[in-house]
VEXFIMI-536504 format. One line per 5 residues: number of its first residue (from 1); for each residue x, y, z of C-alpha. Coordinates in nm, 2 decimals, decimal comma, m for minus. Example, Ala and Ser with C-alpha at 12.3 -4.5 7.8 and 13.67 -1.06 7.14 Angstrom:
<pts>
1> 1,23 m0,45 0,78; 1,37 m0,11 0,71 .
</pts>
This chain:
<pts>
1> 2,07 m2,28 0,16; 1,71 m2,26 0,28; 1,81 m2,38 0,63; 2,08 m2,11 0,65; 1,83 m1,85 0,54 .
6> 1,58 m1,95 0,81; 1,85 m1,93 1,08; 1,95 m1,58 0,95; 1,58 m1,48 0,96; 1,55 m1,60 1,32 .
11> 1,86 m1,40 1,41; 1,72 m1,08 1,26; 1,39 m1,14 1,44; 1,57 m1,19 1,78; 1,80 m0,88 1,76 .
16> 1,60 m0,63 1,56; 1,52 m0,28 1,66; 1,14 m0,29 1,61; 0,92 0,00 1,71; 0,85 0,01 2,08 .
21> 0,47 0,04 2,02; 0,20 m0,14 1,83; 0,07 m0,07 1,49; m0,16 m0,24 1,24; m0,17 m0,16 0,87 .
26> m0,38 m0,33 0,60; m0,47 m0,26 0,24; m0,57 m0,39 m0,09; m0,46 m0,30 m0,45; m0,59 m0,35 m0,80 .
31> m0,30 m0,39 m1,04; m0,30 m0,34 m1,42; 0,01 m0,50 m1,54; 0,16 m0,62 m1,87; 0,35 m0,94 m1,91 .
36> 0,65 m1,03 m2,13; 0,92 m1,29 m2,14; 0,92 m1,67 m2,20; 0,92 m2,00 m2,02; 1,11 m2,32 m2,12 .
41> 0,93 m2,65 m2,05; 1,08 m2,97 m1,93; 1,09 m3,08 m2,29; 1,30 m2,77 m2,38; 1,02 m2,61 m2,57 .
46> 1,03 m2,23 m2,55; 0,70 m2,03 m2,53; 0,70 m1,65 m2,55; 0,46 m1,44 m2,35; 0,35 m1,10 m2,45 .
51> 0,04 m0,88 m2,43; m0,10 m0,55 m2,34; m0,42 m0,59 m2,16; m0,53 m0,24 m2,05; m0,81 m0,25 m1,78 .
56> m0,83 m0,63 m1,80; m0,46 m0,69 m1,74; m0,50 m0,85 m1,39; m0,82 m1,00 m1,25; m0,67 m1,07 m0,90 .
61> m0,66 m0,81 m0,63; m0,36 m0,79 m0,39; m0,37 m0,74 m0,02; m0,13 m0,70 0,27; m0,13 m0,69 0,65 .
66> 0,16 m0,52 0,85; 0,18 m0,59 1,22; 0,41 m0,41 1,46; 0,44 m0,53 1,83; 0,67 m0,42 2,11 .
71> 1,02 m0,57 2,13; 0,99 m0,79 1,82; 1,03 m0,70 1,45; 0,74 m0,59 1,23; 0,59 m0,87 1,03 .
76> 0,43 m0,80 0,69; 0,22 m1,06 0,50; 0,15 m0,99 0,13; m0,07 m1,19 m0,10; 0,01 m1,12 m0,46 .
81> m0,17 m1,37 m0,68; m0,17 m1,30 m1,06; m0,27 m1,46 m1,38; m0,20 m1,38 m1,75; m0,39 m1,50 m2,05 .
86> m0,26 m1,40 m2,39; m0,16 m1,50 m2,74; 0,17 m1,47 m2,92; 0,35 m1,61 m3,23; 0,61 m1,88 m3,18 .
91> 0,87 m2,01 m3,42; 0,91 m2,39 m3,44; 1,20 m2,57 m3,60; 1,06 m2,85 m3,82; 1,27 m3,15 m3,94 .
96> 1,12 m3,29 m4,26; 1,32 m3,61 m4,23; 1,42 m3,58 m4,60; 1,79 m3,53 m4,68; 1,83 m3,34 m4,35 .
101> 1,60 m3,06 m4,48; 1,48 m2,84 m4,19; 1,27 m2,52 m4,19; 1,11 m2,28 m3,95; 0,73 m2,28 m3,90 .
106> 0,53 m2,02 m3,72; 0,21 m2,08 m3,51; m0,01 m1,88 m3,28; 0,01 m1,99 m2,92; m0,24 m1,94 m2,64 .
111> m0,04 m1,89 m2,31; m0,14 m1,88 m1,95; 0,06 m1,79 m1,64; m0,14 m1,85 m1,33; 0,02 m1,82 m0,98 .
116> m0,28 m1,88 m0,75; m0,05 m1,86 m0,45; 0,22 m1,59 m0,44; 0,28 m1,50 m0,07; 0,56 m1,29 0,08 .
121> 0,63 m1,31 0,45; 0,86 m1,02 0,56; 1,03 m0,97 0,89; 1,18 m0,62 0,91; 1,29 m0,35 1,15 .
126> 1,25 0,02 1,10; 1,36 0,36 1,24; 1,09 0,62 1,27; 1,26 0,95 1,20; 1,06 1,27 1,15 .
131> 0,90 1,25 0,81; 1,09 0,94 0,70; 1,08 0,57 0,80; 1,36 0,35 0,66; 1,31 m0,03 0,67 .
136> 1,54 m0,33 0,64; 1,47 m0,70 0,67; 1,44 m1,04 0,52; 1,15 m1,22 0,35; 1,05 m1,55 0,20 .
141> 0,83 m1,59 m0,11; 0,62 m1,90 m0,18; 0,49 m1,94 m0,53; 0,25 m2,21 m0,64; 0,08 m2,22 m0,98 .
146> 0,12 m2,33 m1,34; 0,23 m2,23 m1,69; 0,03 m2,35 m1,99; 0,07 m2,31 m2,36; m0,12 m2,45 m2,66 .
151> m0,05 m2,40 m3,03; m0,34 m2,35 m3,27; m0,22 m2,51 m3,60; 0,02 m2,78 m3,47; m0,21 m2,85 m3,18 .
156> 0,07 m2,90 m2,93; 0,00 m2,86 m2,56; 0,23 m2,80 m2,26; 0,16 m2,75 m1,89; 0,41 m2,73 m1,61 .
161> 0,34 m2,68 m1,25; 0,54 m2,43 m1,04; 0,60 m2,47 m0,67; 0,90 m2,31 m0,49; 1,02 m2,10 m0,20 .
166> 1,25 m1,80 m0,27; 1,44 m1,62 0,01; 1,46 m1,24 m0,03; 1,63 m0,93 0,10; 1,39 m0,64 0,18 .
171> 1,45 m0,26 0,20; 1,20 0,02 0,20; 1,14 0,38 0,30; 0,82 0,58 0,37; 0,81 0,96 0,35 .
176> 0,52 1,15 0,50; 0,48 1,53 0,48; 0,19 1,75 0,62; m0,03 1,87 0,33; m0,34 2,03 0,49 .
181> m0,30 2,06 0,87; m0,53 1,83 1,07; m0,68 1,70 0,74; m0,44 1,55 0,49; m0,08 1,42 0,47 .
186> 0,11 1,34 0,15; 0,31 1,02 0,15; 0,54 0,82 m0,07; 0,65 0,45 m0,03; 0,94 0,28 m0,19 .
191> 1,00 m0,10 m0,14; 1,25 m0,33 m0,30; 1,27 m0,71 m0,26; 1,53 m0,91 m0,44; 1,78 m1,20 m0,44 .
196> 2,03 m1,37 m0,68; 2,13 m1,74 m0,68; 2,26 m2,00 m0,93; 2,22 m1,77 m1,24; 1,87 m1,69 m1,12 .
201> 1,73 m1,38 m0,97; 1,41 m1,20 m0,86; 1,34 m0,83 m0,83; 1,02 m0,67 m0,70; 1,01 m0,29 m0,70 .
206> 0,71 m0,10 m0,57; 0,68 0,28 m0,58; 0,36 0,46 m0,46; 0,24 0,81 m0,38; m0,06 0,84 m0,14 .
211> m0,29 1,08 0,02; m0,37 1,02 0,39; m0,69 1,14 0,56; m0,57 1,23 0,91; m0,88 1,40 1,06 .
216> m0,93 1,11 1,31; m0,56 1,03 1,36; m0,62 0,91 1,72; m0,85 0,64 1,59; m0,69 0,56 1,26 .
221> m0,58 0,68 0,92; m0,74 0,61 0,58; m0,53 0,64 0,27; m0,56 0,61 m0,11; m0,25 0,56 m0,33 .
226> m0,14 0,51 m0,69; 0,19 0,37 m0,80; 0,40 0,15 m1,02; 0,52 m0,21 m0,97; 0,79 m0,41 m1,15 .
231> 0,87 m0,78 m1,12; 1,14 m0,97 m1,30; 1,18 m1,34 m1,23; 1,46 m1,54 m1,39; 1,44 m1,89 m1,26 .
236> 1,70 m2,14 m1,41; 1,78 m2,32 m1,09; 1,61 m2,34 m0,75; 1,76 m2,20 m0,44; 1,88 m2,55 m0,34 .
241> 2,07 m2,58 m0,67; 1,84 m2,81 m0,85; 1,75 m2,73 m1,21; 1,41 m2,55 m1,23; 1,14 m2,71 m1,44 .
246> 1,00 m2,51 m1,60; 1,27 m2,24 m1,64; 1,13 m1,89 m1,67; 1,23 m1,54 m1,76; 0,92 m1,33 m1,71 .
251> 0,86 m0,96 m1,64; 0,54 m0,79 m1,51; 0,51 m0,42 m1,49; 0,24 m0,16 m1,47; 0,03 0,06 m1,24 .
256> m0,19 m0,01 m0,95; m0,44 0,17 m0,72; m0,42 0,09 m0,35; m0,65 0,17 m0,05; m0,57 0,10 0,31 .
261> m0,60 0,18 0,68; m0,34 0,24 0,95; m0,38 0,22 1,32 .
</pts>
């Protein structure tokens, strides 16, 4: 499946309608997101994730670089590392071994989700209409990290490493309207990346409003934005059909502040 996706990506790159001029965009964001869901280890133990972290929700900044060159599609690199540290209560089935008697026990669990590497490479083409800029393309995501859980009372410990590629479809749109002539523009960005395969799927939705300082438009534009981002990863099997280990059903959602430049 991955080979077919790479061939399709090359096809889009070769026949896209990229902008006939150069551009460079870059920015960084500070997300504040909450985590929920669960992961299932290779031993079929289920650990639930939950937590509301406020200002300490995410300790990793995100960044992107978007490059547009003549005659070839735009290429966007996104680095989206994240980590979650929290506690939750988990139910454990306990077999006493006496006359088949079983009961449920509860224990507090310390859980970590750390994806040190979470990189998206996007190839897309766009059409620059007045005030709007729709985008369409393909992407590939590379995730590398680990999931960790440790119970307090039963003193059980689990750690599973995560390393996989996920092919994605990408659509987006940017709307820009004059706000204060020769000084500010108001903008809004909407981006969606997603894929479904083998009872698994991934969704990444980003919506942002921004204020652009356009005083020195000929040199470059500085912007500040605020928005909402939602991820949902259900990973039961890998894109090549193999069973995922660990299996995951995890959601991240929350707000972010972003600053960037456009040339």
